[in-house]
N, C-alpha and C positions, 0 to 999 in steps of 0.2 A: 528490158527483154533478156539480157544476159543473166541477170539475177534470177529471173523466173526459170530459165533453162537450168541453172545450177541447182536451184531448189528442187525442180522436177527430177533432175538426175539423182540427187541425193535420196529423194523419196523412192525412186525406182530401185536404186541399189538396196535400200533398206527392205523394201517389199520383196525383192528377189531373194535376199538372204533369208528372210523369214519364211518364204515359200519353200526354199531349198531345205531348210532345217525341218519344216513340217513334213514335207514329202519323205525325207530321209527317215524320220521317226515313224511315219505311217507305214512305209515299206518294211522297216525292221520289225514292227509289231505284226504285220501281216505275214512275214516270213516265219516268225516264231509260232504264230497260230497255225499256219499250215504244217510246219514241222511237228508240232504237238499232235495235230490231228492225224497225220500220216503215221507217226512213230508210235503213239500211245492211244490213239482213238479219243483224245480229249477234244471236245468241241468248244467253240467260243461260249456257248450257253453254259457249259460246265464251269468254265473259268468265271463267268459273270456271276453264277450262283455262289461260288466260293467267295468272291469279292463281297457280295451282299451279306453273306453270313458273317464274314470277318468284320465288316463295318457295324453290323448289328451287335456283335459280341463286344466290340470296342465301346459302343455307346452304352451297353449295359454295364460294363466295367466302370465307365466314367460316371454313370448315374448312381452307382452303388447297389445295383440289384443283382 
């Protein structure tokens, strides 16, 4: 019983740290997107479009076209 509680506590701590890091990253990205939208009128769709263009250009460079 004690070993089960220790393992459950360790798993809880790991999941808590993972959730905390994930939420921190998500809130940071959301704040950056909001600031870009308010300051420069850049929407998340604009950013996604540029990311897709960048990945396509990288794949073209790698394939030699």
